[in-house]
Residue frames relative to the residue before (quaternion, step in Angstrom):
aa qw qx qy qz dx dy dz
M 1.0000 0.0000 0.0000 0.0000 0.00 0.00 0.00
I 0.6285 0.5310 -0.3419 0.4540 3.55 1.06 -0.79
K 0.6627 0.5039 -0.3003 0.4656 3.53 1.00 -0.95
E 0.6423 0.5236 -0.3187 0.4602 3.57 1.00 -0.86
N 0.6347 0.5326 -0.3215 0.4584 3.57 1.05 -0.82
K 0.6592 0.4991 -0.2979 0.4771 3.56 0.95 -0.90
T 0.6343 0.5363 -0.3175 0.4575 3.59 1.01 -0.83
S 0.6555 0.5185 -0.2990 0.4605 3.53 0.93 -0.95
K 0.6537 0.5078 -0.3078 0.4691 3.59 0.96 -0.89
Y 0.6553 0.5208 -0.3024 0.4559 3.59 1.02 -0.88
L 0.6460 0.5137 -0.3116 0.4708 3.54 1.03 -0.89
L 0.6502 0.5044 -0.3096 0.4765 3.58 0.96 -0.91
Y 0.6518 0.5109 -0.3123 0.4654 3.57 0.98 -0.78
A 0.6558 0.5115 -0.3056 0.4635 3.56 1.00 -0.89
I 0.6580 0.5074 -0.3035 0.4664 3.54 0.97 -0.93
G 0.6320 0.5382 -0.3211 0.4559 3.54 1.03 -0.79
E 0.6404 0.5187 -0.3106 0.4736 3.57 1.05 -0.89
I 0.6572 0.5138 -0.3117 0.4549 3.55 0.94 -0.90
I 0.6442 0.5181 -0.3152 0.4661 3.57 0.97 -0.88
L 0.6452 0.5213 -0.3125 0.4629 3.59 0.96 -0.82
V 0.6533 0.5054 -0.3110 0.4702 3.58 0.99 -0.87
V 0.6461 0.5191 -0.3131 0.4638 3.57 0.95 -0.94
I 0.6440 0.5216 -0.3170 0.4611 3.59 0.97 -0.94
G 0.6546 0.5311 -0.2995 0.4469 3.54 0.98 -0.94
I 0.6509 0.5161 -0.3021 0.4677 3.54 1.03 -0.90
L 0.6572 0.5258 -0.2910 0.4549 3.55 1.02 -0.92
I 0.6462 0.5078 -0.3131 0.4760 3.51 1.06 -0.83
A 0.6563 0.5176 -0.3050 0.4565 3.54 0.98 -0.88
L 0.6533 0.4945 -0.3091 0.4828 3.58 1.00 -0.80
G 0.6334 0.5326 -0.3267 0.4566 3.55 1.05 -0.78
I 0.6574 0.5001 -0.3071 0.4727 3.56 0.96 -0.83
N 0.6449 0.5294 -0.3061 0.4584 3.52 0.99 -0.91
N 0.6642 0.4991 -0.2884 0.4760 3.58 0.97 -0.94
W 0.6322 0.5324 -0.3186 0.4642 3.54 1.08 -0.77
N 0.6487 0.5066 -0.3071 0.4777 3.55 1.00 -0.84
E 0.6664 0.5012 -0.3114 0.4558 3.56 0.92 -0.89
N 0.6532 0.5000 -0.3161 0.4726 3.57 0.96 -0.85
R 0.6370 0.5268 -0.3298 0.4559 3.57 1.00 -0.78
K 0.6377 0.5164 -0.3200 0.4735 3.59 1.02 -0.84
Q 0.6507 0.5175 -0.3023 0.4662 3.57 0.97 -0.92
N 0.6645 0.5137 -0.2962 0.4548 3.56 0.94 -0.91
I 0.6348 0.5119 -0.3132 0.4867 3.59 1.07 -0.80
E 0.6524 0.5044 -0.3062 0.4756 3.58 0.90 -0.89
E 0.6597 0.4983 -0.3058 0.4722 3.61 0.95 -0.90
F 0.6118 0.5387 -0.3507 0.4610 3.63 1.02 -0.75
K 0.6679 0.4985 -0.3182 0.4520 3.59 0.86 -0.91
I 0.6307 0.5359 -0.3207 0.4605 3.58 1.05 -0.83
L 0.6618 0.5131 -0.2914 0.4625 3.58 0.96 -0.94
V 0.6362 0.5160 -0.3318 0.4678 3.59 0.99 -0.81
S 0.6578 0.5039 -0.3005 0.4723 3.59 0.94 -0.93
L 0.6432 0.5282 -0.3090 0.4602 3.56 1.00 -0.92
K 0.6554 0.5049 -0.3189 0.4625 3.60 0.90 -0.91
N 0.6709 0.4919 -0.3072 0.4621 3.61 0.80 -0.90
E 0.6343 0.5312 -0.3223 0.4601 3.58 1.05 -0.78
I 0.6801 0.4682 -0.2892 0.4843 3.60 0.89 -0.91
I 0.6140 0.5402 -0.3580 0.4507 3.65 0.97 -0.70
N 0.6510 0.5016 -0.3054 0.4809 3.61 0.98 -0.89
N 0.6582 0.5057 -0.3072 0.4655 3.58 1.02 -0.84
Q 0.6426 0.5408 -0.3187 0.4393 3.54 1.06 -0.77
E 0.6321 0.5264 -0.3198 0.4702 3.54 1.11 -0.75
Q 0.6642 0.4893 -0.3055 0.4756 3.54 0.98 -0.80
L 0.6501 0.5497 -0.2940 0.4345 3.54 1.05 -0.93
T 0.5767 0.5942 -0.3680 0.4229 3.60 1.14 -0.70
T 0.6843 0.4603 -0.2704 0.4967 3.55 0.98 -0.92
I 0.6521 0.5254 -0.3190 0.4438 3.60 0.93 -0.85
I 0.6226 0.5322 -0.3510 0.4537 3.60 1.01 -0.74
K 0.6283 0.5208 -0.3357 0.4704 3.62 0.99 -0.82
N 0.6678 0.5017 -0.3105 0.4539 3.61 0.95 -0.78
H 0.6543 0.4992 -0.3036 0.4801 3.57 1.03 -0.81
K 0.6370 0.5230 -0.3169 0.4693 3.56 1.08 -0.75
F 0.6167 0.5377 -0.3351 0.4672 3.56 1.06 -0.78
V 0.6554 0.5133 -0.3118 0.4580 3.61 0.88 -0.90
F 0.6665 0.5183 -0.2913 0.4497 3.53 0.89 -1.06
E 0.6989 0.4670 -0.2839 0.4614 3.63 0.83 -0.91
K 0.6853 0.4936 -0.2922 0.4487 3.55 0.89 -0.87
V 0.6373 0.5063 -0.3202 0.4848 3.58 1.02 -0.77
N 0.6460 0.5061 -0.3201 0.4734 3.59 0.97 -0.76
E 0.6154 0.5341 -0.3320 0.4752 3.58 1.14 -0.77
L 0.6576 0.5033 -0.2980 0.4748 3.57 0.98 -0.86
S 0.6274 0.5424 -0.3256 0.4541 3.58 1.04 -0.74
S 0.6637 0.5120 -0.2995 0.4557 3.56 1.06 -0.75
L 0.6651 0.5081 -0.2868 0.4660 3.56 1.26 -0.41
M 0.5281 0.6412 -0.3926 0.3947 3.58 1.29 -0.27
H 0.2456 0.7607 -0.5554 0.2291 3.58 -0.66 1.12
P 0.5832 -0.5694 0.4276 0.3909 3.63 -1.09 0.54
N 0.7587 0.1427 -0.1050 0.6268 3.58 1.19 -0.63
P 0.1058 -0.8554 0.5051 0.0454 3.60 0.36 1.23
K 0.5327 -0.5994 0.4907 0.3408 3.51 -1.25 0.48
E 0.6093 -0.5397 0.4320 0.3883 3.52 -1.32 0.36
I 0.0171 -0.7965 0.6044 -0.0077 3.56 -1.03 0.75
K 0.4842 -0.6586 0.4816 0.3159 3.53 -0.99 0.70
L 0.5435 -0.6519 0.4177 0.3242 3.55 -0.89 0.90
E 0.5960 0.5699 -0.3644 0.4327 3.62 1.10 -0.71
K 0.6642 0.4932 -0.3124 0.4669 3.57 1.02 -0.79
L 0.6351 0.5297 -0.3177 0.4637 3.57 1.04 -0.85
D 0.5823 0.5879 -0.3596 0.4312 3.59 1.10 -0.72
T 0.6877 0.4688 -0.2773 0.4799 3.56 0.95 -0.90
L 0.6488 0.5112 -0.3290 0.4578 3.59 0.96 -0.78
M 0.6521 0.5053 -0.3173 0.4678 3.58 1.01 -0.71
F 0.5791 0.5725 -0.3588 0.4562 3.56 1.17 -0.58
A 0.6506 0.5265 -0.3029 0.4558 3.52 1.04 -0.88
M 0.6183 0.5458 -0.3407 0.4513 3.57 1.16 -0.59
L 0.7220 0.4293 -0.2333 0.4899 3.59 1.13 -0.67
Y 0.6589 0.5663 -0.3016 0.3928 3.55 1.08 -0.73
I 0.0162 -0.7780 0.6275 -0.0269 3.59 -0.87 1.02
P 0.1779 -0.7748 0.5966 0.1101 3.66 -0.10 1.17
K 0.0812 -0.7960 0.5988 0.0345 3.58 -1.16 0.56
F 0.3462 -0.7185 0.5808 0.1630 3.48 -1.08 0.99
D 0.0054 -0.7954 0.6056 -0.0216 3.61 -0.57 1.13
P 0.1589 -0.8403 0.5125 0.0775 3.58 0.15 1.25
I 0.4798 -0.5814 0.5589 0.3457 3.54 -1.36 0.37
T 0.0238 -0.8154 0.5781 -0.0187 3.60 -0.80 1.04
T 0.1529 0.8161 -0.5373 0.1482 3.58 1.04 0.74
V 0.7558 0.3103 -0.1615 0.5536 3.53 1.00 -0.87
L 0.6467 0.5666 -0.3120 0.4042 3.57 0.93 -0.98
S 0.7864 0.2631 -0.1559 0.5366 3.63 1.03 -0.58
S 0.5567 0.6024 -0.4032 0.4058 3.60 1.13 0.53
D 0.6397 -0.5328 0.3993 0.3841 3.52 -1.39 0.17
K 0.4637 0.6948 -0.4378 0.3326 3.55 1.26 -0.13
L 0.5857 0.6069 -0.3747 0.3850 3.55 1.13 -0.59
E 0.5585 0.5954 -0.3916 0.4246 3.60 1.24 -0.40
G 0.6336 0.5407 -0.3349 0.4404 3.58 1.20 -0.36
I 0.5711 0.5721 -0.3790 0.4505 3.57 1.31 -0.06
K 0.2270 -0.8011 0.5426 0.1109 3.58 -0.76 1.03
D 0.5490 0.6356 -0.3836 0.3840 3.60 1.24 -0.36
E 0.3356 -0.7789 0.4991 0.1777 3.61 -0.41 1.23
K 0.6272 0.5392 -0.3482 0.4412 3.59 0.99 -0.71
L 0.6575 0.5028 -0.2993 0.4747 3.53 1.00 -0.83
K 0.6216 0.5387 -0.3267 0.4655 3.60 1.03 -0.80
T 0.6408 0.5255 -0.3171 0.4612 3.57 1.04 -0.83
Q 0.6358 0.5360 -0.3138 0.4582 3.58 1.02 -0.82
I 0.6698 0.5027 -0.2830 0.4675 3.50 0.95 -0.95
A 0.6276 0.5272 -0.3232 0.4731 3.61 1.03 -0.85
S 0.6580 0.5125 -0.3023 0.4614 3.59 1.00 -0.90
W 0.6292 0.5325 -0.3290 0.4608 3.58 1.07 -0.83
K 0.6610 0.5217 -0.3080 0.4428 3.58 0.90 -0.93
Y 0.6527 0.5263 -0.3106 0.4478 3.57 1.01 -0.87
I 0.6888 0.4649 -0.2804 0.4804 3.56 0.90 -0.95
Y 0.6494 0.5172 -0.3401 0.4417 3.60 0.98 -0.74
D 0.6088 0.5438 -0.3435 0.4644 3.59 1.08 -0.77
D 0.6621 0.5078 -0.2963 0.4648 3.56 1.00 -0.90
Y 0.6155 0.5515 -0.3120 0.4686 3.55 1.12 -0.80
E 0.6515 0.5089 -0.2961 0.4784 3.57 0.96 -0.95
Y 0.6376 0.5357 -0.3215 0.4507 3.55 0.97 -0.82
S 0.6502 0.5124 -0.3028 0.4723 3.58 1.01 -0.93
I 0.6237 0.5303 -0.3320 0.4686 3.59 1.02 -0.82
K 0.6553 0.5121 -0.3117 0.4594 3.62 0.92 -0.90
I 0.6424 0.5172 -0.3229 0.4643 3.60 0.94 -0.87
T 0.6561 0.5070 -0.2963 0.4740 3.59 0.98 -0.92
Y 0.6472 0.5210 -0.3048 0.4655 3.59 0.92 -0.91
D 0.6882 0.4912 -0.2822 0.4532 3.57 0.83 -1.03
Y 0.6690 0.4896 -0.3074 0.4672 3.55 0.90 -0.84
G 0.6271 0.5374 -0.3243 0.4612 3.56 1.08 -0.82
T 0.6718 0.5067 -0.2920 0.4546 3.56 0.91 -0.92
D 0.7265 0.4580 -0.2392 0.4530 3.55 0.93 -0.98
H 0.8309 0.2313 -0.0757 0.5003 3.59 0.99 -0.76
I 0.7505 0.4315 -0.2534 0.4317 3.59 0.54 -1.12
Y 0.6559 0.5245 -0.3188 0.4395 3.59 0.84 -0.96
S 0.6794 0.4914 -0.3030 0.4529 3.55 0.87 -0.98
F 0.6430 0.5218 -0.3342 0.4502 3.59 0.96 -0.78
I 0.6833 0.4944 -0.2876 0.4539 3.58 0.85 -0.97
T 0.6709 0.4941 -0.3134 0.4557 3.62 0.90 -0.81
Q 0.7028 0.4468 -0.2751 0.4804 3.59 1.15 -0.53
N 0.8031 0.3051 -0.1328 0.4943 3.55 1.12 -0.58
Y 0.7487 0.3020 -0.1816 0.5615 3.56 1.27 -0.03
Q 0.4222 -0.6727 0.5347 0.2887 3.58 -1.26 0.25
I 0.4184 -0.7353 0.4808 0.2305 3.59 -0.49 1.21
K 0.5812 0.6040 -0.3598 0.4098 3.56 1.08 -0.67
N 0.6769 0.5356 -0.2781 0.4213 3.52 1.05 -0.82
I 0.5671 0.6441 -0.3779 0.3476 3.56 1.15 -0.59
K 0.1580 -0.8109 0.5617 0.0444 3.55 -0.78 1.03
G 0.3615 0.7070 -0.5514 0.2557 3.54 -0.80 1.03
S 0.7371 -0.4339 0.2990 0.4231 3.55 -1.36 0.17
K 0.7364 0.4169 -0.2383 0.4766 3.61 1.09 -0.61
F 0.6964 0.4375 -0.2777 0.4965 3.57 1.24 0.04
K 0.4656 -0.6668 0.5021 0.2939 3.59 -0.98 0.79
N 0.5405 -0.6000 0.4755 0.3489 3.54 -1.24 0.56
D 0.2498 0.7451 -0.5702 0.2396 3.54 -0.45 1.30
Y 0.0984 -0.8006 0.5855 0.0811 3.57 -1.14 0.18
S 0.4045 -0.7277 0.5113 0.2132 3.52 -1.02 0.93
F 0.4499 -0.6772 0.5205 0.2609 3.54 -1.21 0.60
F 0.5855 0.5584 -0.3670 0.4590 3.55 1.34 -0.11
D 0.5103 -0.6669 0.4628 0.2840 3.52 -1.09 0.82
V 0.2091 -0.7373 0.6285 0.1332 3.52 -1.25 0.64
N 0.2618 -0.7653 0.5731 0.1316 3.54 -0.87 1.03
A 0.2655 -0.8054 0.5177 0.1136 3.54 0.02 1.38
R 0.6419 0.5553 -0.3231 0.4187 3.59 0.96 -0.91
S 0.6839 0.4972 -0.2943 0.4455 3.58 0.91 -0.91
I 0.6420 0.5132 -0.3166 0.4735 3.56 1.15 -0.65
L 0.7088 0.4649 -0.2560 0.4647 3.58 0.85 -0.97
S 0.7151 0.4079 -0.2645 0.5022 3.60 1.21 -0.28
N 0.4800 0.6765 -0.4222 0.3656 3.56 1.34 0.18
S 0.3824 -0.7624 0.4787 0.2084 3.59 -0.51 1.14
A 0.6158 0.5289 -0.3436 0.4722 3.61 1.08 -0.66
F 0.6775 0.4875 -0.3113 0.4544 3.56 0.91 -0.85
E 0.5689 0.5822 -0.3771 0.4418 3.59 1.15 -0.61
N 0.6408 0.5176 -0.3203 0.4678 3.60 1.01 -0.78
H 0.6463 0.5076 -0.3186 0.4723 3.59 0.99 -0.79
V 0.6440 0.5134 -0.3237 0.4657 3.58 1.02 -0.79
K 0.6446 0.5234 -0.3135 0.4607 3.58 1.02 -0.84
M 0.6523 0.4954 -0.3193 0.4765 3.60 0.93 -0.84
K 0.6399 0.5114 -0.3302 0.4690 3.62 0.94 -0.80
S 0.6346 0.5274 -0.3248 0.4623 3.62 1.00 -0.82
F 0.6697 0.5029 -0.3084 0.4510 3.57 0.89 -0.99
N 0.6721 0.4918 -0.2932 0.4695 3.61 0.93 -0.88
A 0.6516 0.5268 -0.3127 0.4472 3.55 0.98 -0.89
E 0.6297 0.5343 -0.3270 0.4595 3.60 1.08 -0.72
N 0.6555 0.5036 -0.3089 0.4705 3.57 0.96 -0.88
I 0.6435 0.5334 -0.3065 0.4554 3.56 0.98 -0.88
L 0.6584 0.5147 -0.2994 0.4604 3.56 0.92 -1.00
K 0.6358 0.5197 -0.3260 0.4683 3.60 0.97 -0.79
G 0.6541 0.5400 -0.2949 0.4399 3.53 1.01 -0.90
V 0.7073 0.4425 -0.2851 0.4718 3.61 0.83 -0.91
N 0.6106 0.5349 -0.3622 0.4582 3.61 1.13 -0.52
K 0.6171 0.5282 -0.3328 0.4791 3.58 1.12 -0.69
L 0.6506 0.5132 -0.3126 0.4642 3.58 0.99 -0.89
Y 0.6294 0.5426 -0.3333 0.4453 3.56 1.03 -0.79
E 0.6852 0.4825 -0.2931 0.4602 3.59 0.92 -0.92
I 0.6349 0.5184 -0.3318 0.4671 3.59 1.01 -0.73
Q 0.6686 0.4858 -0.2983 0.4775 3.58 0.92 -0.90
K 0.6135 0.5574 -0.3389 0.4450 3.61 1.02 -0.73
K 0.6833 0.4762 -0.2669 0.4848 3.55 0.94 -1.02
A 0.6415 0.5365 -0.3198 0.4453 3.55 1.02 -0.80
I 0.6444 0.5123 -0.3119 0.4744 3.59 1.02 -0.83
E 0.6633 0.5063 -0.3030 0.4603 3.58 0.93 -0.89
Y 0.6613 0.4997 -0.2977 0.4737 3.57 1.01 -0.89
L 0.6596 0.5008 -0.3159 0.4629 3.63 0.94 -0.86
E 0.6353 0.5288 -0.3342 0.4529 3.63 0.93 -0.82
L 0.6607 0.4892 -0.2967 0.4860 3.57 1.02 -0.90
K 0.6716 0.5041 -0.3024 0.4510 3.62 0.86 -0.89
L 0.6807 0.4830 -0.2875 0.4698 3.57 0.89 -0.95
G 0.6246 0.5218 -0.3448 0.4678 3.60 1.07 -0.68
D 0.6634 0.5006 -0.3146 0.4587 3.61 0.95 -0.80
T 0.6330 0.5287 -0.3350 0.4556 3.57 1.08 -0.76
L 0.6409 0.5187 -0.3286 0.4607 3.62 1.01 -0.77
L 0.6280 0.5295 -0.3316 0.4639 3.59 1.05 -0.80
Q 0.6614 0.5162 -0.3073 0.4491 3.59 0.96 -0.89
E 0.6334 0.5393 -0.3346 0.4427 3.56 1.09 -0.79
K 0.6590 0.5034 -0.3140 0.4623 3.56 1.03 -0.82
């Protein structure tokens, strides 16, 4: 009985030691996991801050680009309305601006230091990842529309204008103030059926591009609002 009593006490003591060791290990693992999660959260916070600043900068640039795309769309449509076998009289200064719209192709070149980096893998928020994926898809479509417009302009519009108009006369933000001594026949240009097709194609492409940049603007706006809310909540949790 004495031996059994000592054995029981020893077993209880050994079990107690094992339990204490296990608890110690679990606490250590818990602390380690907490530290790792904290490091990951801090890193994610930094990525989100950089991402927000990047999108804000892109939004500022995009605001100007949208105005430029809208200008092109409106002026090209105005030019399209003037095309006729017997066109109305038009001031050459006005036609100079409309022809500039036919040549001008604004382009949104966003900053993608974070948007196209491996840092995005550190973001755990699925809603934000979906927004970014949507942005990339629409931006790729926008770039494709720009390429189509540029290629068509190079193959058709530029050659027509250089043969039938004076480049010196064109007025716009990308052209110096200059004027040609050679006459321009506005009537022959506005009554040219081939040129009408070029104007229509430019109008069609300009409309698609404008829709694309407006979609990008809305996505970026929502992303900024969401990031501000998320970062604000994170700071509150830290406190």
